[in-house]
C-alpha positions as CSV (number, residue, x, y, z in Angstrom):
1,M,-3.3,152.0,-86.3
2,N,-1.3,148.9,-87.7
3,K,-2.4,148.2,-91.4
4,G,-3.9,144.6,-91.9
5,K,-2.0,142.3,-94.1
6,L,-3.1,140.1,-97.1
7,Y,-2.4,136.4,-97.0
8,I,-2.2,134.7,-100.1
9,V,-3.2,131.2,-99.5
10,A,-2.5,128.2,-101.9
11,T,-5.6,125.5,-101.9
12,P,-5.8,121.9,-102.7
13,I,-6.3,121.4,-106.2
14,G,-8.1,118.2,-105.6
15,N,-7.4,116.0,-102.7
16,L,-8.9,118.4,-99.6
17,E,-5.9,117.4,-97.3
18,D,-3.3,118.7,-99.7
19,I,-3.4,121.8,-97.4
20,T,-0.5,123.0,-94.8
21,L,-1.3,123.8,-90.9
22,R,-0.1,127.1,-91.4
23,A,-2.9,127.8,-94.1
24,L,-5.6,126.2,-92.0
25,R,-4.4,128.7,-89.0
26,V,-4.7,131.6,-91.2
27,L,-8.0,130.8,-93.0
28,S,-9.6,130.4,-89.3
29,E,-7.7,133.7,-87.7
30,V,-8.2,136.3,-90.3
31,D,-11.2,138.6,-90.6
32,T,-12.5,138.0,-94.0
33,V,-11.5,135.2,-96.7
34,F,-12.1,136.7,-100.4
35,C,-12.2,133.6,-102.6
36,E,-13.1,132.8,-106.3
37,D,-16.3,131.0,-105.4
38,T,-18.2,130.9,-102.3
39,R,-19.3,127.8,-103.0
40,V,-16.0,126.2,-103.6
41,T,-14.0,127.7,-100.6
42,G,-16.9,126.9,-98.1
43,K,-16.6,123.1,-98.9
44,L,-12.9,123.3,-98.2
45,L,-13.4,125.2,-94.9
46,H,-16.1,122.8,-93.7
47,H,-14.3,119.9,-94.6
48,H,-11.4,121.3,-92.1
49,G,-14.2,122.6,-89.6
50,I,-13.4,126.4,-90.4
51,K,-16.0,129.1,-90.1
52,A,-15.1,132.4,-92.0
53,N,-16.7,135.5,-93.0
54,M,-16.5,134.9,-96.8
55,V,-16.8,137.5,-99.9
56,S,-16.7,136.5,-103.4
57,M,-13.7,138.0,-105.4
58,N,-13.7,136.2,-109.5
59,A,-11.9,137.4,-112.5
60,R,-15.0,139.2,-113.4
61,T,-15.5,140.9,-109.8
62,E,-12.1,141.6,-108.8
63,E,-11.7,145.2,-109.7
64,Q,-15.2,145.9,-107.8
65,K,-14.3,144.0,-104.9
66,I,-10.6,145.4,-104.8
67,E,-11.7,148.7,-103.1
68,L,-13.6,146.5,-99.9
69,A,-10.4,144.6,-99.5
70,L,-8.2,147.7,-99.3
71,E,-10.5,149.3,-96.8
72,L,-10.2,146.0,-94.5
73,L,-6.7,146.3,-94.7
74,Q,-6.1,150.0,-94.1
75,G,-8.5,149.3,-91.0
76,G,-6.2,146.8,-89.9
77,K,-8.0,143.7,-90.4
78,D,-5.8,140.8,-91.7
79,I,-7.7,139.2,-95.0
80,V,-6.6,136.0,-97.0
81,Y,-7.5,135.7,-100.8
82,V,-7.8,132.2,-102.4
83,S,-8.6,130.9,-105.7
84,D,-10.8,127.9,-106.7
85,A,-7.7,125.3,-106.2
86,G,-3.9,125.7,-106.2
87,T,-1.9,129.2,-106.1
88,P,-4.1,132.3,-106.8
89,G,-2.3,134.4,-109.2
90,I,-0.9,131.5,-111.5
91,S,-3.4,131.6,-114.0
92,D,-5.9,132.4,-111.8
93,P,-7.5,135.7,-110.2
94,G,-5.5,137.4,-107.6
95,V,-2.7,139.5,-109.7
96,R,-5.0,142.7,-109.6
97,L,-5.7,142.5,-106.0
98,V,-1.9,142.0,-104.8
99,S,-0.9,144.9,-107.2
100,S,-3.3,147.3,-105.5
101,A,-2.3,146.1,-101.9
102,K,1.4,146.9,-103.1
103,E,0.4,150.3,-104.6
104,N,-0.8,151.4,-101.3
105,D,1.8,150.2,-99.0
106,L,0.2,147.2,-97.6
107,G,1.9,144.1,-96.7
108,V,1.3,140.9,-98.5
109,V,2.5,137.5,-97.4
110,A,2.6,133.7,-99.3
111,V,1.0,131.1,-97.6
112,P,2.5,128.5,-100.1
113,G,1.2,125.1,-101.2
114,A,-0.7,123.3,-104.0
115,S,0.5,124.1,-107.3
116,A,-0.7,122.1,-110.6
117,L,2.2,123.0,-112.4
118,T,4.9,122.2,-109.5
119,A,2.8,118.7,-109.0
120,A,3.0,117.9,-112.5
121,L,6.4,118.8,-113.6
122,S,7.9,116.8,-109.8
123,I,6.5,113.4,-111.5
124,A,6.8,113.8,-115.0
125,G,10.4,112.6,-115.1
126,V,11.3,115.4,-117.6
127,P,14.2,118.1,-117.3
128,T,13.1,120.9,-114.9
129,N,16.1,122.8,-114.3
130,K,15.0,125.5,-116.8
131,F,11.2,125.4,-118.1
132,T,9.0,127.5,-119.5
133,F,5.7,128.1,-118.4
134,L,2.9,129.3,-120.5
135,G,-0.4,129.5,-118.4
136,F,-3.3,128.5,-120.8
137,L,-2.7,129.0,-124.6
138,P,-4.8,131.5,-126.5
139,Q,-7.9,129.8,-127.6
140,K,-8.1,131.9,-131.3
141,K,-5.9,134.8,-132.0
142,G,-2.3,134.6,-131.2
143,R,-2.7,130.4,-130.9
144,Q,-0.7,129.3,-133.9
145,T,2.1,131.8,-132.4
146,A,2.0,130.2,-129.1
147,L,2.6,126.8,-130.7
148,K,5.4,127.9,-133.1
149,E,6.8,129.1,-129.4
150,V,6.0,125.7,-127.8
151,A,7.9,124.0,-130.6
152,S,11.0,126.2,-131.0
153,L,12.0,126.4,-127.0
154,K,14.6,123.9,-126.1
155,Q,13.8,123.9,-122.8
156,T,10.8,122.2,-121.3
157,V,7.3,124.0,-121.8
158,V,4.7,123.7,-119.5
159,F,0.9,124.7,-120.0
160,Y,-2.5,124.4,-118.9
161,E,-5.3,122.7,-121.4
162,S,-8.9,122.1,-120.8
163,T,-11.0,118.6,-121.0
164,H,-12.7,120.5,-124.2
165,R,-9.8,121.5,-126.3
166,I,-7.0,118.7,-125.6
167,L,-8.0,116.5,-128.6
168,K,-7.4,119.5,-130.8
169,L,-4.3,120.7,-128.9
170,L,-2.9,116.9,-129.8
171,K,-3.8,117.2,-133.3
172,E,-2.0,120.6,-133.1
173,L,1.1,119.5,-131.6
174,E,1.5,116.6,-134.0
175,G,1.9,119.0,-136.6
176,F,4.2,121.3,-135.1
177,V,6.2,119.2,-132.6
178,G,5.7,115.8,-134.4
179,E,7.9,113.2,-133.1
180,D,10.9,115.4,-132.2
181,K,9.6,116.3,-128.6
182,K,8.1,114.0,-125.9
183,V,4.7,115.2,-124.7
184,T,3.3,114.5,-121.1
185,L,-0.2,114.8,-120.1
186,A,-1.0,115.2,-116.1
187,R,-4.6,115.3,-115.6
188,E,-6.8,114.9,-112.5
189,L,-3.7,115.5,-110.4
190,T,-4.4,114.3,-106.5
191,K,-7.7,113.0,-107.8
192,V,-8.8,109.5,-107.5
193,Y,-8.2,108.9,-111.5
194,E,-5.3,110.8,-111.6
195,E,-3.0,109.7,-114.5
196,V,0.4,110.6,-116.1
197,L,0.5,109.6,-120.1
198,Q,4.0,110.2,-121.8
199,G,4.3,109.9,-125.6
200,T,4.8,111.6,-128.8
201,A,1.6,113.7,-129.4
202,K,0.0,111.3,-132.3
203,E,0.6,108.4,-129.8
204,L,-1.5,110.1,-127.0
205,L,-4.3,111.2,-129.5
206,K,-4.7,108.1,-130.2
207,Q,-4.8,106.6,-126.6
208,L,-7.4,109.6,-125.7
209,E,-9.4,109.2,-128.9
210,S,-10.1,105.4,-127.9
211,N,-10.8,106.1,-124.5
212,P,-12.8,109.4,-123.8
213,Q,-12.6,108.6,-120.0
214,K,-9.1,109.6,-120.7
215,Q,-10.2,113.1,-122.4
216,K,-11.6,113.9,-119.1
217,G,-10.2,116.5,-116.2
218,E,-8.2,119.7,-116.4
219,F,-4.8,118.6,-117.8
220,V,-0.9,119.9,-117.5
221,V,0.4,119.3,-120.5
222,I,4.4,119.3,-120.4
223,V,6.4,119.5,-124.3
224,S,9.9,118.6,-123.7
225,S,12.8,117.3,-125.5
């Protein structure tokens, strides 16, 4: 019996139209769609008129659901894994599933598409021939060390930050990089209120403090020379 394939499918980071024709075809053809949140994926599938058997698999349940995924693959079924938004495994669940599939000699296929990381870099106008991606900075232990790394690196540095910590981050960056580096904040990418702000950490902190609306959304933070 032929083994099934695991498709890692990138999904929109905001605008539901940002999905490839190939991704839509794969989502409609596979046996099961494993997803970070069935409610989020359900909205995407409904928007595109796709009916699929969905199974929840998030960061907390990934280990438990991997056995089911491997069972289906070994039984010849093709399956998909999608996270809530963007590319699975890039600061998202999915890494353990892919690793387990490879350990069991099962095929893993990338269906590329939206990524907040590359979307932000493409419109930032900063050097991108070499950059370091740090995902989400540690919230507590190791955060100071990570910020020192951001300040010391000569190439562009990219990481994610949430709406709840963006002011704290800008205050920290003001202390660590001062006016030596340019900071770019890309928020609500591909959504109605998409915005890209640039300046020193101090300048951006003033902007956000004076306009709470600009504090909302998920942020891609870019620090460059």
